[in-house]
Every structure is written in C-alpha cells, then in structure tokens.
N, C-alpha and C positions, 0 to 999 in steps of 0.2 A: 864529661861529654854526654853521657847517658842522662845525667841529671838535668843538664841544661835543655837537652832535647825533650825530655819528659815534661819539664816545666812549660815549655813553649807549646806542646801538644795539649796539655791540660788547660792552659790559658785559652787556647783556641776554643775548646768545647766550652769552658765556663763563660767565656765572653759571648758566645753565641746565644746560649741559654739566657744569661742575665740581660743582654741587650734586648732580646725579644719581650722580656718582662717590662724593662724600662719604656719600650716603644709602646707596648699595650697600655700601660699606666698613663702615658702621656696623651693617648688617644681616648682615654676615659673608660677603657675596658677594666672591669674589676679583675683583680688577681685572686687566686684561690690555691691555698696550700703552697705558698711560695718557697718554703725551705725544701719541701720534698720534691717539688718540681725542679728546683735547681740542682739537687744532688741525686735523686732517685728517679723513678719512672723510666720511660724509654729514652729519653734525651739527656738525663742528668749526668753531671760530671762523675760521680762515683760509678754509675752504670758503665759509662765509656771507659773509665780507667781500668775496670776489671779485664776488658778485652786487651788493653794496651800492655798490662803486665805479662801477658802470655809471651810477648816478644822481648820485653826488657830484661826480665830475670835470667833467661838463658845466656844473655850477653855478659851479665854480671858473674854468673857462676861457672861459666864454661871453663875457665883456667884456673880456678881456685885450687883444685887438686891436680888436674891434668898437667898444669905447668910444673908441679912439684915432681910428678912422675917422669915427664919428658926431659927435665933438665938434670935430673938425678938428685935434687936437693931433698928429695924424700928420704934419703939415707941420713942426712943430717938431723932430720926430725926423729928418725928411728933411734939415732944414737944419743939424742938428747934425753934428759931426765923427765920426760913427759909420757904419760900413758896415752893409748889410742884414744880414750874418752876425751882427755884434755885437748888433744890435738883437734879433734873433730868439733868439739864444742867451741874451741878458740876460732876455728874457721867459720863456724856457723854464726857465732855472736858478731863476727865482723859483717857477715851478710845481713843480719838483723839490724845492725848499726846502719848500714846503708838503706835498709828498708825503712827505718825511722826517719831518715833523711828524705825519702820519697813521701812518707806520710807527713812530715812537717811541711813540705811543699803544698800538699793537699790542705793542711791546716791553715795555711796562709789564705787561701781562697775561702775557706770556712770561716776564718775570722773576719774577712771583709763582708762576707754575707751576714755574719751575726751582728755586724756594725750598721748595716745598711737595710736590712729587712725588718720591718716593724714587727714587734712581738715574735721574733724568730724562734723556732723550735730548736733550740740548741742540743737537747739530747739526740735529735735525729742526725745532727752533724757528727756528734761524737760516736754515735753507734755505727755510722757509715765508716768513719775513720777506723774503728776497731775492726770491722769486717775486712777492709782493704789491708790493714796491717796483718791480720791473721793469714789472708791469702798470700801476701808477700813471704811471710814466714814459711808457709807450706811449701810454696814454689821454691824457695831458697834451700829447703831440706831435700826436695827432690833433685834440684840441680847439683846440690853438693854430692849427693850420692852418685849421679851419673858422671860427674866430673871425676870421681875416684875410680871409675871403671876403665878409663882409657887415658893415654898420654897425649892424644890429639885433641886440641881445644874445639876445633870445627866439629869433630865427631861428638864431642861432649854437648855442645849447643844443640846439634841436631837430635841427639838422644834425648835431651831434656824436653824439647818440643815435642818428641814422639810420646813421651810418658804423659805430658800435659794433654795432648790430644786423646791419649787413651783414656785419662781420667775424665775427660770431658764427655766421651762417647760410650764409656763402658756401661752406662745405665741401660743401653739399648741391647746389651748382650744377654742371652740367655733368659729373657723375660717370660718365655713360655714355661720354664721350669721353676717351681716355687722356691726350692732352696737356693738355686743359682741366682735368681733375681733379688733375693734378699741381700746377697753379698754384693753383686754388681752394682745394684742401685744405691747401696750405701757407699761404695767406693767412689762414685762419681762426684766430682768436685764442682761441676757446673751448677750454679745457683746456690751454693753454700754461702757465699758472701753477699748474694742478692737480698737475702732476708735481713741481714744487718743493714744494707743500704736502705731498705724500706722501713727501718725503725723497729725491727723485731729481733730479739735475741732469743734463741732456743738452746737448751742445753745440749740437744743432738748436734747442731751445727758447731757450737762452741767445742764440744768434745771431739767432733770430727777433725777439726784443725790440729787439736793437741795430739790426737791418736796418729794422724798421718805424719805430723812432724817427728813425733817420737819413733814411729816405725821406720822412716827413711833415715833418720840419724842412727838408729840401731843397725840398719843395713850397712851404713857407711863404716861404722865402727867394725863390724864383721868383716867387711872388705878389707879395711886397713889391717886388721889382725891376721887375715890370711896371707897378706904379703910380708908381714913381720915374723910370723910363726908358721912354719910349714905344717899344714893339716890336710887331710884328705878332702877330696871334693864332696864325699858323701857327708862328712861332719859339717862342712860349710853349708851344704844344702839343707841339712837338718836344722841348723841354726836360723837360716832364713825362713824356712817353713814355720819354726817355732815362733819367731817374732810375728810372722804374718797371721799364724792362727791366734796368737794372743791379742793382736790388734783387732781381727775380725770378732772375736769374742767380746772384746770391750765395745766395739761398734754395734754389735747385735743388742746388747743390753741398753746402750745409750739411744737406740731407736725404738725402744719399747714405749708405747704411749703412756703406760702407767708410770714410767720412771722419768718422763720428760718434764722439764720445766720451761716456763715461758715469761719473757719480760717485753711488754710493748711499751716503747719509750715515747711514741707519739703522744702528742697533747690530747688528741680526740680518740686515741685507742683505735686507729683506723685498722689495725691488724688483729682485732679481737671482735668477737661477736657482740652485737648491740646488747644493751641491758635486757631488752625484751626477749631476745633469742636466748640469753643466758637464763632467763627466768623460765622459758619453756624447757631448756635442758635439765634445769634442776628438778622438774617434776617427773623426769624419766628415771624412776628409782628402781627399775628392774631391767631385765636384759632387753636389748634392742638389736634387732637383726635387720640389715638392709640387703634384700636380695635383688639382684639386677637380672631381669629377663631380656635377653638379646635375641631377637629374631634374625637369623642368619639370612633370611630371604628379604629382610627390610633394608631400607637405605642407610640406617645408622648402625649396622652390625659391628663396624670397626671401633666404636667407641669403647667397648668392653672386651676386646680381644685380649687374650693373656699378655701379649707384649705391651699392651697399654694399661695393665692393671694398676701399676704404681701411680701413674698419672691420674687415673680415674679415682682411686682412693683418695688422692690428695685433694680433690673436690670437697671433701668432708673433714679436711684436717682441722679447721676451726671448731668443728663440733666434736671431733675426736678428743681435742684438748680438754673439753669439759666432761666427756664421757668416754674414757679411754677403752671401755670394754664393748664398744660397738662392734658387732660382727658383720663382716662384709662377705657375701656369697654371690656367686655368679652362675647362671644357668643359661645354656645355649639351646635353642630349639629352632625348628623351621615350620613355617605355616605360610600360606598365601596371604600377602598383604600389598598395600600400594607401594609399588616400586617400578617406575616406568623404565628405568634401565634394564632391568631383568626381563620386563615384558617385551622390550624391543630385541634383547639379545637372544632370549630363549622363548619364543612365543609358543612352540609346540610342546615344551617340556611340562611335566606336572611338578608338584612340589619336591617329591622325592628325587626325581631326576635332576631338578635344578640344584638340590643340595649335594647330590653326588658330583655334579659338575663343578660347583664351587669348592668342594673338598679337594678336588684334584688341582684346580686352578690356584687356590690360595694355599695349598699344602697344610690343610687343616688336620692336626693330629689330636685335638682334644675332643672329647665326647660331645655330640650334638644330638639331641633328642627330638622325636616328633612331638608335636604339640599334644597329641593324643596321650602321650606318656606323662604329661605334667598337668593336664587340664583338671585333674581331680584336686590338686593342691592350689591352684589359682585360676580365676576365670579372666582371661586376656582379651576375650571377644569384645567387651564394651570399650576397650583401649585400642581396638582395631589392629591388635597385634603389633603395635609399635613398640619401640625401645621404652622400657618403663621400669621403675624400681618399686619394689614392695617394701614398706616400712612396717614391721610387725614387732609388737611387744610380747613379752612373756605371758601377759594376761589375755592375750587373744586379740587385742585391738590392732587393726591394720589399715593402712591406706596407701594409695599410689602416689609417687613423685614422678612427674613427667618431665620429658624435653619438649621444646616448643619450636614452632616454624618461624623463627626469626633469626637475626644475625648472631645472637649470643647463644642460642640453642639450649644451653645447659641452664638449669635453675640457679637462680641467685639466692642470696641469704633469705630474702623475703619469701620465696617459694618453699625452700627447704624448711625454714622455721615454721611456716604455715602448715606443711605437711606434718612436721613434728608435733605441732599443737593439736592437730586433729586427733592424734592417738593419746593425747593427755587430758582432753576435755570430755566430761561426762554428758554435757549438753551443748552439742554443736549448734551454731546459729543456722537455723534452717529458714530459708525464704520460700514462701508460698506464693505461686502465681495463679491468680484467679482464672478459671477456665469456664467454657460453656456459653459465652456471650460475645464471642469474636475478639477477645482481648489479646494483647501482645503476649506471645508465648516465650518461655526461656529455652525451649527446644526447637524453635522455628528459625531456620536458616535463611528465609526470604529477606527481602529488604526491610519489611515492617517488623520482622521478628526480633527478639532479644538475646539470641543464642550466643552472640560474640561475647557480650559482657558477662553473661551469666554462666553458661556451661560449655563453651568451646574449649575443649581440653588441650588443643594445640596452642591456645592463645595464653601467654603468660600472665596477663592481667585480668583474665576471666575470674570471676568470683569463686569459681569451684577450685581454682588453683591458689586461692588466697585464704582458704579455710572454711568456706561456706558450703552448706548443703541445700538441696532444692526438692520442692515437691509441688505437684500440680494440685490445685484445691478447687473443689466444687462445692458450692454453697447448698447443695441439696442435703447436706448433713452438717453438723456443727464443725467449725474450724478446729483441727486437732490442737492440743495444748502445747505441742513441741514447736509450732510455727512462730518463729520470733518476729517475723515481718511478713505482711501480706501485701502483694503488689496488685493493684488494680489499675490496668492501663488501657483506657479508651474502650468502655463498654459500648457495644454496638447493638445491644438489645436490652430490653428491661428485665430486671430481676423479678422473680415471682415473690409472692407474699412470703413463702416459707424461707426463700433464700434471703429475703430482706431481714427476717428474724434472726437468721443465723449470723448474718453479717453484723447486725446491731449487737447481738450477743458478744461477738468478737471485740467490737469497739468498746463496749461498756465494761468489759473485763480488763481493759487496758492494753489491747494488742496494738502493735505498731503497724503503720500503714505507709505505702508509698502510692500516692494517687496521682495518675497522669491523664490529664485531659487532652483534648484536641479541638481546635476551633471548628465550630459548625457541627460538632458531634457530642455535645454536652448534655443533650436532652435526657440521656439515661444516667448521667453522673451525679444528678442532684440527690438520688437516694442515699448516695455515699456522702457527699459534700454537706448535705443539710445536717448530718448527725454530728459534724464537727464545727459547724458554724462558719463555713467559707462557701464562696461560690465563684464559678468561672464567669468572667465578664464577657458578654457577647462582643464580637469583633475579632480582628486580627492586628497584632501589633506590627507596625511598619517603620522603617527608617530608610527612605530612598537614597541610594548612593550610586555612583557610576559603575562600580565594580561587581556588585551583587543584586540579587533580587531584593526588592523592597521589604519583603517579609523575613529575611534572614537577620536574625538578631545575634550580634556578637557582644556578649555580656561578661563584664569583669565582676569578680566577687565584691559584695558590698563591704563596708567597714564592719558591719555586724558579722558578716560571714568570716572575715578574717579573724575576728575575736572568738567566733564560734568554733573553729576548727583550725588546727595548724596546718592541715592539708590545703585549706583555701588561702591561708597566709602564704604558703609556698607557691601556690598557683599565681597569686598576685605578684610575687617577686619574679616569676618566670615571665610575667606578662601574658599569660595564657588566658584564653577566653572560652566561655561556654557558647557553643553554636547552636542555635535554635531555628531550624529552618521554617517553621510556620507555628508561632505560638500565640496563645491568648493570654490574657492577664488574670491574675488570681487576687481576690480581695476578701477581707473579713466581713461576713454578713451578720453575724451574732456572736456575742461573747459566750464562749462555752468553757471559760476558765483556762484557756491555753495561753502560754507565753509564746508570742509571735516573733520570729526572726526572719526578716526578708534576706535571703542568700543572694539573689540576682534580681535586679530590676533594670529597666530600660532608663536611658538618660533623658533629661528633661528638654534637650534641645534636638530638633530635628526628628523626633520619633513621637508617634501618637498611636492610639487605638483606632483603627480604620473601621468604621461601621457601614459606610455607604457602598464601597467597592469590595467585592469578594473575589472576583477573578482578576488576579494581579499579573497574569501573563499576557492577556490580550489588552487589558484596561490599565490605567495609570492611577495609582493611589494619589489623591489630591486632598489636602488638609482643608477641612471645613470647620471653622471655629465656631459655627453655630451648634454643631452637634458633636464635635470632637475636640479633645482636650490634649495639649502637649504637657505631660507631666511624667514623672517616673511611675511605671507600673511594675508591679511585682510579677515575676515569672516563675520564680522558685521560692517556696515559703516553707520554713521549718516550724513545727508547732510542738509544744511539749506541756504536759500537766501531770499531776499525781493522781493515779487511780489504783486503789487497793494497795497503797503502800509501795507502789513502784512507778517509775516514770514512763509515761505513755509518750511515744515519739511518732510523729507524722510529718511526712514531706509531701507537699502539694505542688505540682508543676503544671503549667498551662500548656505544655507541649509533650507529647508522647514520642516524637521522633528523634529527640536528641540522644536517646539511648539505643536507637534502632541499629540494626547491622548496617544499613546503608549509610547513616550519618557517621557511625564510627569507622567506616572503611573509607570515608571520603576525605580527600585533602584539597584544600583551597589555597590559592597562591597568597602569600602575606598573611595568612591566618594561623596562628599558633593555637590550635584547638586543645582544650583541656577537659574534654567530656569525660574521658576515663578517670581523670582526677575527681571530678564531681561525683561520679558514681562510687568511687572508693570512699570519699567523704561521707556521703549519704548513708551507705550501707554499713560503713564502719561505725558511724553514730548510732545506727539502729542496733548494732551488735554490742553496743556499750564499750567499744574500743577493743574488744577481745580479738577480733580480726577485722581487716588485714593487720598483720604484725606491724607495730610501730618501729620503723627502721631508722628513726632519728638518732643521731649521735651529735656530740658538741661539734660545731663548726670550727675549722682551723682558725687561729687567730692571725696567722701571718698572711694578710691579704693586702699588704701595700709596702712600698719601698720608701725609704727615707731619702733617696737620691734622685735627682732629676736628670734630664738629658745632658745639661751642661756639665754637671759634676761627673756623670759617667763618661763623657767623652774624654776627660782627663784621666780617669782611673782605667779606662779601656787601654789606653797607651801604656800606662804604668804596669799593669798586670801582663798585657800581651808581649810588650817589647822591653821595657826597662827591667823588669824582674828577671826574665831569662837571660837578658844581657849582663846583668850583675853577676849571675851565677856562672855564666860562660867566662867573663873576665877573671872571676876568682879562680876557676878551674885552670885558666891559662897561666896565671901567676903561680899557682901551686906546682903546675907542671914545670915552668921554667926554674922554679927554685929547686925542685927535685933533680932536674937535669944538671943544675949547677953543682949540687952536692955529689 
C-alpha cells in the first residue's frame, strides 16, 4: 500500500515538471539543464521525495520491533541461536530492501528521463538516487531504534517523527556556543541528501549517513541487549554515551576541510568553482584570513550573528574546498550608520545608548566593541560603516568584500573571486579619469556622472567590485605609469599646450584610452582624436519611431563585436541592446596603423545622421537626401596596434551618456538594455582579460527533449495511472495469497 501511494505521489510531481518542459519546448522556448531541472532544484522530483520520506519511513518501521515486543514473539528471537547483532541487522536489511524498492521506483522515472532527454546527464540521476537511498537507510536505522523502545506501534511512529524533526532542526540549537554548534550543526540531517540531488558527492555527507546509520544500529543492539541480559541503567547509559562520543568524534574529523573529498558529477561542473576562480585560488599560497566586520547599528547586523555562523561560512564552501586553511574571523562593533529603522525607533539616543538598548532587546551576550577600539586595525569610514569583510593575506595585502543593495545582497562567485584576485595581483588594472576640463567623473553621483559603473561600492557590477582600481588624472603632469586605461569623456574646455604634450606622451608610449564624445561638444576633442586618426562626425544619429525619441539608438553588437568578445556574443544571445540616448557617429580620418573593429553601428534602414535639425524635442527630424545619407554609422569603435612591444587598445564612442548614472538607472518598456555588459566587455579588454573574472563554464548539453506532446500524452497516463495501478494490483494479489496461506 505504501509503495503504491508513493509511486502515485512521485508520478504527480514528475509529470508536472516534465509536462511543463514539454509545453515550453512545443512553444519554442529553449530548455536549459533539463536533467537537473527535472530531478533537482526547487521543483525537482528528488527534491520533493526528500520531504515525502519524512512521512513514509515511520509507517514502515513503526512495528518492525514494537510488534515483536507487544506480541511477545521477541522471546522466540531471544531463544533462537541468533545474536543481538544478527537480529538487528536482519531487521535492518529488510528495511533496506524495501528502501531499494522505493529507489527502483524512482529509477523507473530516471530511466524514462534518460531515454527522452537529449544528451541527458546520467551521473546526476544516479547521484540523486544514491542520496535518496542513503537518506532512506538513515531514516530506517532511526525508525528501527525507536521501534525497539516501545511495544506500541503508534508511539513508535510518533517517536520516529520526533527524532526526524529533531535532526532537521538541531542545527539551530546552541549556535552561539562554538563547541556546541559544531556538534549540533553536524548532527542536522537537513540538506545532506540535497547535495547529492544537485550532483555533488562530498565525503562529509557520505560519512554522515554511514555514521548515523551505524550509531542508531548500535543503539538498537544495546537496547536489545538490555532486554536480554540484565544490566544496570548506568552501564547502559555509558554504552549509549560511548557510541555517541565515537560517532561525534568520527563526524568531527569528517567535517574538517583538509580531510574532505569532493566529486562533482555534473557535466559542466556546476557545483565547482570556474577554472578562472580555481586559478586565482592556486595563487594564494600563504595564509588567508577573512574578517567580517558587522556594525550592530547597521541594517545588516543579523547576517553574521553567532547563530548564523555556519550558514555564513557556507558561503565560502567552494573556496574552502580549494584552500582548506582559510581562517574566518568575526568582529562586532557599533557606530552611527544609515539605518532608517533605528533612526525612527530611537531618534534621541546616541550610539552607545542604542547599542545598550539592542543588547537588551536581542539578548546579546557576545562582545561588541566601539568602533574607536578597532579603528587602528581597519578604516571602515570609506565603507560607510556597512557590513563588510576584509580579505587579508599573510604578506599584508588586503581588500574589502562587500554586500550589495540588490535582491541577492551577498556577493556571487564573480565578486568573491575578483576580491581574491585583487590580493594576488602585483599590478592591479588602474583606470584613470581625466579631470580639470568638465569631464565625466568616476566619483560624480549626478545624472552625468560615472560613479555607478565605476566606484559605487553598493552596486554589484561596479568595476571597483570587479577588480579595478581608480585614480583621477590631471594632465598638468605626466600620466603615471600604473594607469592601465585613461578615460576622456566629453572635454568641455581646451587642453593647454603642456597638457597636450603629456597626453601625447601617454598615447605614444602605448597607453590605452576610452574616448567618449558628445554631439555638438566635440570642438575640444580633436586634440585627442587627431592623434589616433579618427574624428567625430558632425550631426546627431536619429531613427524616428512611435515609442521613443528619434535620437535614441537601440543597437545590437555587430558580427565583428561578437567575434571580438564572448561578452558581446552573450549579449547578442540575450537579445540585449546598447542604448545611446544622443549619439554622434565615429569614423576613421587617417590611417595610424590601427586595426579597426566596429562594435556597434546603426542600421541602414530608417536611420541617418541628422545635420539640419538640432532641437529634436520641439522640431521633427526629416530626412533630406541632398545632405543626409542613410547608411550604417559607427557609434562604438575598438582600435588596436602594437606600440613598444605591447598592444595599445583604444575605444572611441560618439556618446558619453550611455555610461552615465542617469542612463544606467533608467528602464524603458520593451527594451532589454545591456549597457553594463558593454562596459564590462570594454574595460575587460583594456585589462587584457585579467578582470572582470571570466565566469564562463561549459553549457549544459541537455537542452531538448526527444518526445513531443502527442507522445507525452500517452506516457503521462502510463506513469501517473498505469504504473501505480499495476503495483497496487500486485500488492492486492500478494495480500490475498498471504491471507489464503
């Protein structure tokens, strides 16, 4: 009966997931990672089965020993030539046999998926089946022990559920105490099988199941022995404690990072750091300490509270895999910072009074320092006293790892690896922003400024969080040698003769440049563009549409751009566009030995370079074929040549606003803007690909189904109704035959 119900419930979950994929494929939507989406993730079959087993196993185990105790047949077992170990193992292997039957049911659905998913990731299915089987075995050992404690089957079932609940929630117990949390967190069974379901086998999880199984089987044998041979309660208690201590010792060593092993069975190694991140970690050949500074008066103080320690450390588990000796430290302090909630709640209290109040309200028992006590070891004022981590190597190199004001909040692998790389590089890519002539600034927060993409620390994709450093550059003296790229965005006044000399020196020595012009404001830019043989074409590029201003250009990467950078290729696949709200065209005026790559151009139909009309708000742009031409105009151009044995890289764009704070903060209906993508591609090229970190990994192969809607309609009935029905009929026949006997 349990088996038939189990099959029906599993079939419901599997069919819902699979039917949605069949429907999406028939509608033309691409599938992605079909194997893992079918069995893992939030809606996968194996994910759901983990919660179902919580209820099924107690029903199977509740009478396996309690019925022997209640009916008195236990005396027959005692009088038989069987040892306690043989009796318990016999009972346990019977449960394991039933568990194999449950796993075989899951294997039927796995086999169907293997036959109907194109290029299916079979190891993921097998790994998930292994995790479910180990979970069943662990649950069975627990149920067997509880069943040996009572002669009432209902009590045995409820007791088993109670221990299951305890093992699921024990990880929240005693997390404030270091010794206790190591024990309780390891004891927790929740999430142990989930790693298998996601395609990752760790020695810790594998040994966890084996240790738990062995521990509860040993408990059961001790319980049976106490009923067979009269012993004192003290002796029995010591036996239980001895087994528990042995299990905890084994568990402690199994959880040590240096002793752990990993096997990622997914095709694209989705559970492992990318190759670029692994390369970064390989260069950290000395001690690395990650110190978390949590401001208790800030809005994010709860992230690092002692009760959340284990969850917080797990954020770095993939990095600890490759560097097991990472040291994690936590320091709590208080200092005034942006926190609207506290400002409204306690408007008249100073910092110390607020901290004393929170100490009572939150029952804080761990030490919290004033910022004055720690300011000599770290300067947190530039970070605005937000929640931040300090990464520090033994050689003294250090950098900050931040959280961000978005839905994800915590840094992803890209940001963590970028921070790691900052402390492994001797020559960080420094971007210089030219100042002194009204140019766009990397520290300016106004609409025209460039702070969001450059140095906004709370923004995940800002270049400062992707491994770059910045400097303001004035041409009253030579450009420093550490400047990797110089940004000149919309000069609004002329350079002096001395400044021009310093600029030419920088260009002639092979310095990289990002040059951003603006229609109508290019009179001062020629001193820059003449040196590299390009010019800004007079006029404004327009393409009149019903939805947007005529001077808004929505541009897709060119074929050359897609070949130029994998980032542009990905942008094209996502059908993202570069939005340029008011752009001019760029063209080559003189051959200076550069290789020219047009990255973005206007299309040849419906767009032209408007020369006659400059006010596009009150006036209307009208195409005049006598003076205007409809053709592709270059708006973003990449240029490269060899200078002094190194490649000089220059990007010229006819619009300075597409990188501005206003444009990057703006959303338009039906427009999938990819301006941040373009910024990453441009400055990543300038940095020779060192940063941002290349997060690419092999794409999953299982992206299509071999079955259509008609075929699925038949199999839907077979899996949901016929398969459970056959098992139910078989169960009834077995029951009738047993009754006959």
